[in-house]
N, C-alpha and C positions, 0 to 999 in steps of 0.2 A: 439778452440780445448776444448773438454769437460773435465774439471779437475776431474770429478768423474771417467771417463774412465782412464785417466792418472793415477789417484791414485789406481784403480783397477789393472791396468797393473803392477804397481810397487809392490803391495802387492802380486800378482801372481808370479812375478819374484823372490821376496824374499822367498816365501814359497815353490815355485816349483811345487805346486799343486793348481788347481783352487778351490778344496773343502776346503783347509785350508785358502786360501785368502777369500773365502765366509764367513767362520767363523770369521776370524778377522774383516771384514768389516760388519758383521751383516746382510748379504744379502743371497739370494739363489745362489747355484752354477750355475743356469741358469742365473741369472742376470749377474754374473761375465763373463760367456761365451759371453753374448749378448754385454756387454761393450767392452770387448777386441775385438770382431768381428767388432763393430762399430769403434773403433780405428784403426784397421788394414785397414778397408775400406777407412777411411779418409786419412790414411797416403800411402796407395797403396802397402803395404808390408805385408808379414807374420812376426808376432812377436814371436810366440811360435811354437813349434813342440810337438804334443802329443806323449807320450811314455808310456810304461807299468808303469813307476814309476812316471808319472805325466805330468808336462809340462816344456820343455826346451827352453831356448831362442834361436831363430835363430841368425844369424849373424846380421841381421837388428835390431832384439830385443836388442841384446848387445849394439849396436851402439846408439840406442835410450834411453837406461836405464839412463845413467847419465844425459841426458838433461831432462827426465822426472822427475827425482829427483829434478833438479834445478828448473823446472817448479813449482813444489809443494812448494819449499822453497820460491820462489819470490811470490806465491799467498798468502802464509801465512804471509809474511812480509807486504804485500799490505793490507791484512785484518787487521793485528795488527796495522797499521799505523793510522787506523780510529776507532778502537775498544775502546770504552769507558774504561777508566782506564789503557789503553795501549799506550796512545798518550798524548801530553802535553795538559794541560787546556788552551785554547786559548781565550784571553780576550782583548777587545778594550778598550784603556785608553784615546783615542782622542789626547793627546799630551804627550810628555815625561816629561814635567815640571809641569804638572797640578796636582789637588788633587787626581785624580784617579790613577795616576801613583805612588803617594805616598802610596795610600792605597795598592796597589798591592806589593810595596816594602816591606811594613810592614807585609803583608801576607806571602811573601817569607821568611822573617826572622824568622817567627814563624813556617813556614812549608817548610823548605828547601828541603825536600824530594819530594815534589810535583813538577813535571816538568812544566814549564810555556812557553806558547807562547804568547808574547805581540805584539799587532798590534795597528795602529793608523788610525782611520777612521774619516773623516770629518763630513759627513752628517748623520743624524738620519736615513734617508730612507735607505742609504747604510748599516748602522750598522744592521738595522732590517732584511734587506733582506739577509745579510751574516749570522745572527743568524738563520733565517729560514731555510737557505741552508745547515746549518750544518758546514760552514766553520769556524765560531767561536762559542764559547760557551756562551759568555756573553759580555756585553758593559755597559760603565757607561754613563748615559744620564740625561738630565732634564725631559725627556719623556712626560709630560702632557701638551704639547703646546695647546693654545686655538684652538678649532674647529678641532683637531686631536687627535683621540684615537689610542691606542695600539691595533694591531691585537688580536683577541681572544685567539690565542695560544701562545701569549707572556705575561710573568709575569714580574713584576717589584717590588722593594722594595726600599724605600728611605733610604740612608745609611750615608749620611753626608750633613749637611748644612755649606756652606764655607762662612765665612763673606768676604764682599768686603773691600778693602782698597784703599786709593787714593795714587797714585804714582806721585810725583812731582820732578822736577829739583831743584837745590839749590837757583835759583832766582825766583822761583814761589811765588806769594803773600801768600800762605798758607804753605809755606815749613817750617816755624818755628812752626806750631801748633802742639800741642800734640795729638789732635783729632779734627774733623770736623763734623759738623752736615749736613744733606742733605740740610737744608735750606741755609747754608753758601756756598753751591756749586753752588746756582742759580746764573746765569750770567757767570760762569767760563766755559771755552772751555774744555771739556773732549773728547780726541781724542782716537778712538778704531778702527783702520783700519782692524782689523780682523773680525769685526762684519759683517756678510753677511746676506742679506735679506732672510728670509724663513728658518733659522736655529732656534733652540730652544734658543741659547743665544740671538739672535736678538729679539725674542719675549720677553724675559725677560728684556731687556733694553728698549724696546719699552714701556712696562708698567712702568718701573721705571721712565722714562722721563715724561709720560702721568700723573703719580701720583704726582711727586715732582717738575715738571717745569725745569728739568735740560737740558743741551745742550750737547748731545753726538754726535760727528762728526765721521763718518765712512768713510771719504773721503781719496782718495789716495790709491795707491797700497800697499798690505800688504807684507813687506819684511821680516817679522819675528820678534821674540821678540827682538833680539839684535839691529835691526835697530830701533824699537820702543824705546828701552831705549836710544839709542843715541839721538833721537829726543827730547824726553821729558827732557833729561839732558840739551840740548842746547837751548831749546825754553821755555822762562818764561811764555808764555801765555797759554801753554798747559799742561794738566795733563791727567792721564788715570786711569782707575780702574783695579785693580789687585786682584785676589783671594788671600786670606790670606794664603792659603796652597800652592800657586804657588811658585816653587823653581826658584830663579833668581840669576844670578851672574853678576856683572857689574864692570867696572874699578873704582878704588878708587876715580879718579879725576871727575867721574860723579857727585858724591855728591847727589844720588837720596835719596828721603825720602819716606818711607812707612807710610801712616798716617791712623789711625783707623777712620772709618765713623760711626757716632752714631745718635740717635734720628730720625728715627730708624736706626739699622744697616741693611743694605741690605745683605741678604744671598743667596748664590746660591745653589739650591737643587740638589744634585747628587743622582741618583738612579742606582741600578744594574738592568740590563735588561737580561732575559734569555728566552729560549723556554721551555714551561711548560713539554715537553716530553724528554727533554735532560736527559740522563742517566749518564753523566760523574760523577763518585763518588767524584771527586775534587770540582765540583761545589757546592754540598752540604756543603763541608768543608769551601769553600770560603763564602757562605752565612752565615754559623754559625759564622765564624770568624768576618765578618762584623757586624752582629747582636750583638756580644759580645762586640765590640769595639765602636759601634756608640753612639754618644751623643743623647740627645732629640732633638726633631725637633720643630719649631715654638716657640722658647724661647721668653720670654717678652723682648720688645724692639728691636726685629727683624722684618724685612719685606721680604716677597716673594710675587710674583703675586698672585692674587686670584685664578688662574687656577691650581696652585700647590696643590696636594692633601697632606692632613695633615697625612702622614704616616712616 
């Protein structure tokens, strides 16, 4: 059903004259007559009766009027739900416990008036496709994987470098260390079942292994962070890497240790990714907030893969 015709019908019904309806809609009286005639033809009924005083609703017109008003209200709500500035800013944070989620929580504390929609997408290809479709406004990613560039219509800016820490159980050989160097980790089994080949974090750890001779195992099913923490706590031979800004909670009797890694400190680069033509005003506010709160990148004594852009 043509919403312009429905809108014209409602305007004519309220005005009682096609001429006044035309003035209100900024169209000609002939256009009003044509729209109403088209609507009547589609419905198969007469909606108005012409009188010397103007146009009066027929019985069918009276019956249709409240439904016509509801059609216009529904159409306006539908448009508002996707109109920039009239809907939540939708951002992919990958996981609820990671650094990106923390950045968005900080943003929400500073800008509580901005309505947010937070989603968690696993693969970068899915995130990019969802950004390009308009289903989300932005995503946090490492973006610059080797041999893979962002589409031309996608923008990105590096927002935070997250240092990695070693997570061990209480009986691990390094559990008592105040810090460990990458060289000290050679020969130790670092278990990371959530690292999936083809993802940006897999590319990151592949380069870390190649450069420093580490042993990272991604074997076994990934049952989530709680199961990972249970296994690390109970298995002296295993440790894992964890982002320094990753929020974790575990039972007191686990006795887990978070140990800084040094010489150099591997840092994971998080970037904000968005479509260059996205008009949502809150997206600009988010980018300004991240720019104002971001620390410097590629600090002395840190390491990132060579394919990470120095931004």
